[in-house]
Each structure stands twice: as structure tokens, then as C-alpha cells.
Residue, then its C-alpha position, 0 to 999 in steps of 0.5 A: m452524425l449517426t449512420m443507418s446501422k447505428r440508428l437501427s441499433t440505438g432504436l432497438l435498444v430503446l425499444a427493448l428498454l421501453c417495451p421488452a415484449a415487442a423488441p427483437t431477440v438480440a443474442l448476448a453473452q450471458d454470465a451466470t452471476r451477472t445479468l442486464p436489467e430486462s424490465h422497467e421494474q428492474m431499473q427501479l431497483s434500489f441499493s437501500p436494503l444492501v446499505k441498511r444491512t452493511a452500513g453499521a459496520v463502517v465507522n468514522v476514525y478520528a485521530e489526534r496528534m501533538v506536533q512541536q512547532q519550531s520557533p522561526f527565530a531558532g538559531d538567530p543569535f539576537f533573539e537567543q540573547f534574550f530567550g537563551q540558547r534554546m528558543p521556546n517551541r509551541s505544541e499544536k494539536q493536529s486532527s485527521l479524519g478517516s473511515g474504517v470497517i469492522l471485520s470482527q464482532d469483538g471490535l477489530v477495525v481495518t483502516n489506512n495507516h495514513v489515517v492513524e499514523n503518529a496519532d496520540d489519541i484515536k476514537i471510533a464513531l459508529a454509524d449510530g453516533r456512539e464513540f469508543p476509544c481504541e488502540v492500534v493492534l498492527k500497522d504497516a506503512t508499506v501496505d498502508l493498512a492498520v488494525l485497531r481494536i475498539k475498547s469495548k466488550e460488546h459485539f459489533p456488526v461486521l462486514a464479510l470479507g469477499n474474494s477480490d480476485k473474483v472482481e471484474v471490470g464493470d462490476l457494480v460497487l458501493a463505497i461507504g465512508n465519511p467524505f469531508g466530515v459531512g457524515q456517513t455517505v454512500t456512493s455507487g459506481i463500477i470497477s474501472g480497472l484492476a491491478r493498478n500500481q504506482i498510485s502513490s510513493g511507497d505503495f505496495g502491491v495492486f489496487i482496484q480502481t473504481d469510479a464510485s465517488i471517493n473524497p478526503g475522509n473516505s480513506g479506510g472506508a469500504l468498497m463493497n460488491m452487490n452481495g455486501d462483501l468487502i472487496g477493498i479498502n478505499t485508499a487514494i484518488f487522482s484529483r487536481g483540486g482535491g475532490s473526486n474526479g471518478v478515479g479512486f483506488a482501493i486496497p484489495a480485500n485479499l491483502v486485507k485478509v492476510f493483514l487482519a490474520a497477522a493482527a489477530d495472531g498477535k504479530k507485532s509486524f507484518e512480514r512479506p515472503y522473502v524471495g531472494a531475487t529482484f524483478d523488473a518490468v517487462t518491456s515490449d522488446i523482452a516480451e517479443a524476444l521471449g514470445l510473450k503476447a503482451a509486455r506483462g509479468a515480472l522479469v527476474t534480474r538478479v537471484t541471491e545465492g542460496g535464497p528461496a528463488d535460487k532453490a526454486g531454480l529461477k534464473p535472470g532473464e526469465v519472466v514470472t507470468a502467474v502465481d498459483g494460476e493468477p496472472v502477474e501483470h508487473p513486479d508489484a503484482l508479483g509481490y502482492r500475489l506472494t503476500t496473499a498466498g501467505l507465509g508457509h505456502e508453496a506457491t506455483l510460479s509460471l515462468q516464461t523462459a527461452n525454452g517456453v513455459q515452465q512451472t516451479k514451486l517456490k517456498l514462501e518463507a519469512p525474510p531472515e535476519t542475518v545480522a542484528p539491526d542495532e539501530r542507532l541515532i547519530d548525534g554530535r558534530n558530524p555530517f551524519s548527525g540526525l540520522r537513524v541508521a541500522n544494519l541491513s539484513p533481508k528482513l530489514a531490506t524487505g520492510l524498507q522495500m529495498s533489494p533483499d541482497k543489499t548489505g551494509v548500514v542503511v538510513e532509516d530516517v532523517s530528523r527534520g532540520s538536522p545537519a544530515a537533513r540540510l546536507g541532503f541525506a535521505p531514507k534508504d541511503i546506504l552508507i558505504g565509506l567514510n574518509g577512505d574506510n568502509i562502513t561495515s556496521t553501525k558499530t563501526l560507523s559510531s567508532m569512526l565518528n570519534d575522529s574530527p577531521s577537517v574534511w569529511r569524505v563520505e561515500i553513499e549508495r542511492d538508487g543503485k548509484r554511488i555518490r561521493q561527497f565532501f563536507r567541512 
């Protein structure tokens, strides 16, 4: 039941909307760039002019890949007696549908990496129905972005890149994409949250949250502000049944901007700055001990000697609260801020220390490759058969989202159905020892595998813990 004061305020709101001239004056905090509707005519306004101006720059992305399906009878001695030692496999074509945004007149398109991952053939369909072949210029799974180039010499409509740091919760937005393959669709909503992290496994940085309807097929599409500027690439949703529940996430445009610049410069990989330190989330106890008003920031837990963080004077126990004046909510946000600042930039870090707030300069450098990766695919009769391994360096560790001070031989990939996969090996496992000897490099590991012991004693590091296993 409404109280008298609530009934009064509700009546004033209705009166203000229906008859603004007769409504009493209510003092509201005004934003120079954001206003409330003040008349019936303003409430009849339409997004149509904005959609007409921008929709041509949002495209459909069709990706196809050939997948080898293993025979269910592979390894069965009875069937192999008739079909030979290798059971016949069959190829199957898989298709995926997503969206993309044209960001340059010569046809550079940004979409999600998961839309085009492992694709053998990719096509772009414009809003007017025309289709073009395209090629992958740059892609990166950790940021889930890919840049495609349309194979055509004509000029294409583009969407301007906005400043996602200027986005505020409550701002009106439009989402454009191709949900469920029904055709180009426009939905509206507001910004529901900022700096969201841990949205999916392997994500990077921060996400913009919106309640604009986003569904399968919207991935890679545009999230726009009311100026028609791209403020995010729609990427993920939280859903129990596969449809939109009003909780969607977009990669901020400022990260898209530096990724697009790397592609335009001809870079073959997307490099993030090497800090030479590891960070953790700030707990309420740490916040209280350091005098922080809230449990926000990135806690320095380890500093690599001689690295950029060491040279900047960072010490374990300090908390990074801002980069160039922009707030850092958590360790993922710190990585995002440093990445969007750009390589070669000297970032100003705000630190909360035991002695109060301090500032320091951090030079943003590319991660060094202190040792050649020397990638090798292990085969033969041994527990590692099916592993793709490489020598760890800060450059490789950063690409794998591992601690940059890790050394040794790391598992980059595990072949599906291989002996190593059946034994439980996983990507990012660090191979430490074999039969009592240390594994110092991929070359050392290869020479160790020439032996054929009756028992293999393996030592690995996984998620910071040492695990010893025995295999026959």
C-alpha cells in the first residue's frame, strides 16, 4: 500500500507528464548532455533516423568449418579386422552465424573471435543483401576479437568509434545484430553496469552490461550510443534457456580501438603490455587495513626483479586504484586499462600504500621473449603423446594469461582423444619433472622421451599446485 507521501510524489509525476505547464517545479540535478523528456511530443520521439544512418555498417558474418568426425568403432579390434587398422572417419560441415561492424571504408570489419574461430570459409552479408568473401587479418581468443577484411575495392559505410570510458549507467543504447538468423534486428535498452569481469572462461578486461535484448547471432554486433557511435561489441549473455534475459555484455570500444589499430598496422598478434608483476583482488580486510573506502583495486602480490613494475617501484602489498586517472575496480580492469593505454605509453598509476596514496610512472613495454618457444607436438608411446608444448617466456605467458614470471615447458594444447588427454593433461600445465629429472626445455623433454621405463613418474604444476603422477 502506498503511503501519503508516495501517493503525492506519484501524482506529481503523472501531472508533470500529462500537463507539464500545470505541474509544480521539482528540483532535479541536470546533466549538460542528458535530459529527461519534458513533453508528450518528446515521448513520441523515434530511434528511426539513428538506425537509418548507422544500420548499413552492421553486417552478418557467416563462417563454415570442416570437422572430422571419428568413427564410434575406432579402436574396436572386431571392426578393425574388416576395415583395417584405421577406421574410416567422415567429414562434416559446421556453420556459425554472427554479426560484425564495419569500421573503415576499405572494409575492415570487427567481430568476435568465437564467431570465426577455426573457420575455413567466411562471408560477409551487408544490410542490403549483398555478400562478399573476406579474410582474417587479426584475431585473438583472450580478448575474443577478430578483424576481417572484405575482399572488395568499393567504399563501405562505417560506424564511428566512441569513447567507452564516457559511458554511464543509465545511458540509452541500441544493439544491432542478427539474432537467431532472422535478419538484421535493432533492440534498445540502457547501460546496466560497467567493468563487469569473469563473464566467461578465458575472458580479458572488462565488459559493459546492457539490458538491450542480445541473443545468439548478435555476437560481434554493435552496441551504440545516441550519437550513433560504437561503444561496444556485443559478446555474451547470461541465460538459462539460450534466449535474452536482459543481461548482455559488450567488449568496450576503447579495447576495440587498440585491437583495430594493431590489425591496421599489419601486426600478426595482439600484444598486451608486460608489467612484470602479479595481482589479486582486494578483500574487505585488506581494504580496511590500507584505509580504502571499498574493496576495489588490484593488489600487488609479486614483482619480477628487473621488470617494468620493479623499475616503477611497485611493491607487494600495495594496491593499484587507478591508471591515468581512470578507476581500477579489479585486476582484470587493470589489464584493460594498461592495454587501452597502448604500448610505448607511460601510464600514471595511483597506489594505495601503508603510507597513503602515491603515484608512479609505469612504462608500457611489449613482453620480452627471453627464450625461443620451440613448439613441439609430442607423439609416440609415452604419457605426453598428443601434447603441444613450448618453452615459457614472458611473451608466451602473457599470451596464455599466465603469470609472466613462470618458466619451464608449458602445455599449449592437448589433442582430442590422445593418450595425454585420456590421462588428464590440460592446457597451461607446466611440465616440471620426469622420472626424477627436471624438464628445463622442450629439447630436454624430447630427449627424455627416448627412454622406455616401465613406470613414468611425472611432476607438473597446475594452478600453482605441484602434482605428482605415475603412469605405466
